[in-house]
C-alpha positions in Angstrom: 67.7 120.5 118.8 69.5 117.5 117.3 73.3 117.3 116.9 75.4 114.6 115.3 79.1 114.1 116.3 81.3 112.0 114.0 84.7 111.1 115.6 87.2 109.5 113.3 89.9 107.5 115.0 92.5 107.9 112.2 93.9 104.5 111.2 91.9 102.4 113.7 90.7 99.6 111.3 89.1 96.4 112.6 90.0 93.6 110.1 91.4 93.1 106.6 88.8 93.6 103.8 88.3 90.7 101.3 90.1 92.7 98.6 93.1 93.6 100.9 95.6 91.6 98.8 94.9 93.9 95.8 96.5 96.7 97.9 99.6 94.9 99.0 100.6 91.6 100.5 101.3 93.4 103.8 97.6 94.2 104.1 96.7 90.5 104.6 96.1 89.8 108.2 95.9 93.4 109.2 93.6 94.2 112.1 94.8 97.4 113.7 92.7 97.2 116.9 92.9 93.5 117.5 96.6 93.1 116.7 97.5 96.1 118.9 95.6 94.5 121.8 97.4 91.2 121.3 100.8 92.9 121.1 100.2 94.6 124.5 98.7 91.5 126.1 95.3 93.2 126.4 93.8 96.7 126.5 91.8 98.4 129.3 89.0 100.2 127.6 86.0 100.2 130.0 84.1 102.9 128.3 84.4 101.5 124.8 83.7 98.0 126.2 80.4 99.3 127.6 79.6 100.9 124.3 80.2 97.6 122.4 83.6 98.0 120.7 84.5 94.4 121.4 81.4 93.3 119.5 83.2 94.4 116.2 86.4 92.3 116.5 88.6 90.3 118.8 90.0 92.6 121.4 92.2 91.1 124.1 91.4 92.5 127.5 88.0 93.9 126.4 84.8 91.9 127.0 81.9 91.3 124.6 78.8 93.4 125.5 75.7 92.1 123.6 73.6 94.4 125.7 75.5 97.6 124.8 73.4 100.8 124.5 74.5 101.3 120.9 74.3 100.2 117.3 77.4 98.5 116.1 79.0 96.9 113.0 81.8 97.2 110.5 81.9 99.3 107.3 83.6 98.1 104.1 85.1 100.8 101.9 83.5 100.9 98.4 86.0 103.3 97.0 89.3 102.3 95.5 92.0 103.2 97.9 93.0 103.2 101.6 94.0 106.8 102.2 92.7 109.6 104.3 91.1 111.6 101.5 89.3 108.6 100.0 88.0 107.5 103.4 86.6 110.9 104.5 85.1 111.6 101.1 83.2 108.3 101.2 81.9 109.1 104.6 80.4 112.3 103.0 78.9 110.5 100.0 81.7 110.6 97.4 82.8 107.2 96.0 86.3 107.3 94.5 86.7 105.0 91.4 89.2 104.7 89.8 91.7 105.2 92.7 94.1 108.2 92.9 97.4 107.5 91.2 100.1 105.9 93.3 103.9 105.6 92.7 105.2 102.4 94.5 108.4 102.6 92.5 109.0 106.3 93.1 108.0 109.3 91.1 108.8 109.2 87.3 111.6 111.5 86.1 109.3 113.7 83.9 107.0 114.4 86.9 110.0 115.5 89.0 111.5 117.5 86.2 108.3 119.4 85.7 107.9 120.1 89.4 111.6 121.3 89.8 111.1 123.6 86.8 108.0 125.1 88.4 109.6 125.8 91.8 113.1 126.7 90.5 115.1 124.4 92.6 116.3 120.8 92.5 114.8 118.2 94.9 116.0 115.1 96.8 114.5 111.7 97.3 111.5 111.0 94.9 110.9 107.5 96.4 108.5 105.9 98.9 109.7 106.2 102.4 108.8 106.6 106.1 108.7 110.2 106.9 111.1 109.8 109.9 113.5 107.5 108.0 113.8 109.8 105.0 114.9 112.6 107.3 117.7 110.4 108.6 118.7 109.5 105.0 118.5 112.9 103.4 118.0 115.6 106.1 121.7 116.5 106.3 122.0 116.7 102.5 119.0 119.0 102.5 120.8 121.3 105.0 123.9 121.3 102.8 122.2 121.9 99.5 118.9 123.7 100.3 117.1 121.2 98.1 113.7 120.1 99.5 113.0 116.4 100.1 110.2 114.8 98.0 108.8 111.4 98.8 105.6 109.3 98.7 104.1 106.2 100.3 101.6 103.5 99.4 99.0 106.3 99.2 98.5 108.9 96.5 100.6 111.5 98.3 103.3 114.0 97.3 105.1 114.9 100.5 107.6 117.7 100.7 109.9 118.0 103.7 112.1 121.0 104.5 113.6 122.7 107.5 111.5 125.3 109.3 114.5 127.7 109.8 114.4 130.4 107.1 118.2 130.2 106.9 117.9 126.6 105.7 114.6 126.7 103.8 111.7 128.2 105.9 108.1 127.3 106.6 106.5 129.9 104.2 108.7 128.8 101.3 107.8 125.2 102.0 104.1 126.1 101.9 104.6 128.0 98.6 106.2 125.0 96.8 103.5 122.7 98.1 100.9 125.0 96.6 102.7 124.8 93.3 102.6 121.0 93.5 98.9 121.1 94.2 98.3 123.2 91.1 100.4 121.0 88.8 100.3 117.4 90.0 97.4 114.8 89.9 97.9 113.1 93.3 95.2 112.9 95.9 97.1 114.9 98.5 100.1 117.2 98.8 101.6 117.4 102.3 104.1 119.8 103.7 106.3 118.1 106.2 108.4 120.7 108.1 111.1 119.6 110.5 113.7 121.0 112.9 117.1 119.8 114.1 120.7 120.0 112.9 121.7 116.3 112.3 120.2 112.9 111.5 120.2 112.2 115.2 118.1 115.2 116.1 115.7 115.8 113.2 112.1 116.0 114.3 108.9 116.8 112.3 106.8 119.6 113.7 103.1 120.2 114.0 103.2 122.8 111.2 102.3 120.2 108.7 99.7 121.3 106.1 97.6 119.3 103.6 96.4 120.2 100.2 93.9 117.5 98.9 92.1 117.5 95.6 88.6 119.0 95.9 85.8 116.4 95.8 84.6 115.8 92.2 80.9 116.5 93.0 78.6 117.7 95.8 79.1 116.1 99.2 76.7 115.6 102.1 78.3 118.7 103.6 77.1 120.7 100.7 73.6 119.3 101.2 73.7 120.3 104.9 74.8 123.8 103.9 72.0 124.1 101.3 69.4 123.2 104.0 70.8 125.7 106.5 72.5 123.2 108.8 75.7 124.3 110.6 78.8 122.2 110.4 81.8 122.5 112.7 85.1 120.8 111.6 87.8 119.8 114.1 91.3 118.8 112.9 92.0 117.2 109.6 88.5 117.6 108.0 89.2 121.3 107.9 91.7 120.6 105.1 89.8 117.9 103.3 86.7 119.7 102.2 86.2 123.1 100.6 84.5 125.9 102.6 80.7 126.4 102.3 78.2 128.7 104.1 77.4 127.7 107.6 80.7 126.1 108.4 83.2 126.8 111.1 86.7 125.3 111.5 89.2 124.5 114.2 92.5 123.3 112.7 93.8 121.6 115.8 96.9 119.5 115.2 97.1 116.8 117.9 94.9 114.5 119.8 94.8 116.5 123.1 93.8 119.6 121.1 91.2 117.7 119.1 89.7 116.2 122.3 89.7 119.6 124.0 87.9 121.1 121.0 85.4 118.2 121.2 84.8 118.8 124.9 84.1 122.4 124.3 81.8 121.5 121.3 79.7 119.0 123.3 79.3 121.6 126.0 78.4 124.7 124.1 78.3 124.2 120.3 75.1 125.0 118.5 76.3 123.3 115.3 74.2 120.5 113.8 77.1 118.4 112.7 80.5 118.2 114.4 83.1 116.3 112.4 86.5 115.5 114.0 89.5 113.5 113.2 92.0 112.2 115.8 95.1 111.8 113.7 97.8 110.8 116.3 96.8 107.1 116.2 97.9 107.0 112.5 100.5 109.7 112.4 102.5 109.0 115.5 102.1 105.3 116.1 100.6 103.5 113.1 103.2 104.8 110.6 106.0 104.2 113.1 105.0 100.6 114.0 104.6 101.5 117.6 101.8 99.4 119.1 102.7 100.5 122.7 102.0 104.1 121.8 98.9 103.2 119.8 97.5 101.3 122.8 98.3 104.1 125.2 96.4 106.5 123.0 93.4 104.2 122.8 93.3 104.1 126.6 93.7 107.9 126.8 90.7 108.3 124.4 88.6 105.9 126.4 89.3 107.9 129.6 88.5 111.2 127.9 85.3 109.8 126.5 84.1 108.8 129.9 85.1 112.0 131.8 85.1 114.9 129.3 82.6 114.0 126.6 79.8 111.5 127.5 78.6 113.4 130.6 77.8 116.5 128.5 75.7 114.8 125.8 72.3 116.4 125.3 69.1 114.4 124.7 69.1 115.2 121.0 72.8 114.1 120.4 73.9 111.2 118.4 77.6 110.1 118.3 79.4 108.0 115.7 82.9 106.5 116.2 84.7 105.2 113.1 88.0 105.3 111.1 89.1 106.3 107.6 91.3 103.2 107.0 93.6 100.9 108.9 97.2 101.4 109.9 98.3 98.2 111.8 101.4 99.0 113.9 102.2 95.3 114.3 102.8 94.5 110.6 106.1 95.1 108.8 104.5 97.7 106.6 104.5 101.3 107.8 101.7 102.2 105.4 97.9 102.3 105.7 96.1 99.0 105.5 92.9 98.1 103.6 90.5 97.3 106.5 87.0 97.4 107.7 86.4 100.4 110.0 84.3 100.6 113.2 80.7 101.5 113.2 79.8 102.5 116.7 76.7 104.6 117.1 75.3 105.8 120.5 73.6 108.6 122.3 70.8 109.3 124.8 68.1 108.2 122.4 69.7 104.7 121.8 68.9 102.4 124.7 68.5 99.0 122.9 71.4 97.1 121.4 71.5 96.5 117.6 74.0 94.5 115.7 74.2 95.9 112.2 76.8 93.4 110.9 79.1 94.2 108.0 77.8 97.1 105.7 79.1 98.1 102.3 80.1 101.8 102.2 81.5 104.4 104.6 78.7 106.6 103.2 76.4 104.9 105.7 77.4 107.8 107.9 76.1 110.3 105.4 72.7 108.6 105.3 72.5 108.3 109.0 73.6 111.9 109.6 70.9 113.2 107.2 68.2 111.0 108.7 69.0 112.2 112.2 69.2 115.9 111.4 65.9 115.6 109.5 64.3 114.0 112.6 64.0 110.6 111.0 64.2 107.6 113.3 67.6 105.8 113.5 
């Protein structure tokens, strides 16, 4: 039996793409992995070093390994965008062009008016902001008025924040108004951002976030797998990015420890042909908050988990890919995603000879490799 694991380290880009300036001046010079390593004076990643991660980009503290038992390279996004939906869709064979609409100057009045009429309540905000900063700015007003907070970012997202306490707003009501947004607005993703606390000093977002992306415009590689009787198991964010199809199972885990625990269980006992996981805390907790220290710690935690709880359980027919969906450099002034190359690191018991694949156009390289492997075609 052959299995394919694709592990997405959310936001872990490895160098600005040639068209980065088209997506914002802050994207120039972005290199999430390399800049994080420099900011910390070096990283300790012995497992990823052995597998050849340093072969992709400068990585202080990590040595080159031209003899790594892997195939390595960098993938350049063909789609227009630098967001989660666009990146994951492209991995599964869907190229997005034109890009989803974005609102760098805030949402237009007519869009907000239409939305408020649909949900029957006024809203606050309407401008691009950091999710933690906007709670400091508008959270107390939300508690006074009961008006939900609406904001966006450099990506095509409509984010709605509200207090989890039903006396203030409530989680179910927040989900309901997000579902209204999904039905009425053209953005790539609607995100519920629940929080708790009673003042600007104590507000905290919770793990009850939910995402409502647009459905892919046409058939994906996941549909092809389903049509051929292959079993797919989603872990974390991919659960919310693709519609359900026969032969699929889903674990909607919400943080890196839970994602990794699910992967450990999957590598030990899963009979799925394709296991697709996203580790979102790199992006959500540290990239967007410009915290290279936390980002580095998470990379080292992942490296340790890989060595102790994942690699020892690989079966002879397993192939593993490590990649990202975009960049999110925690060392640049921007708190948004960055338009970067993403890692291509491919390994497993059947790969014993090193192979430098260089720079490749298209995240959909994963789709082609996945299909080849599960159809017993040589890598």
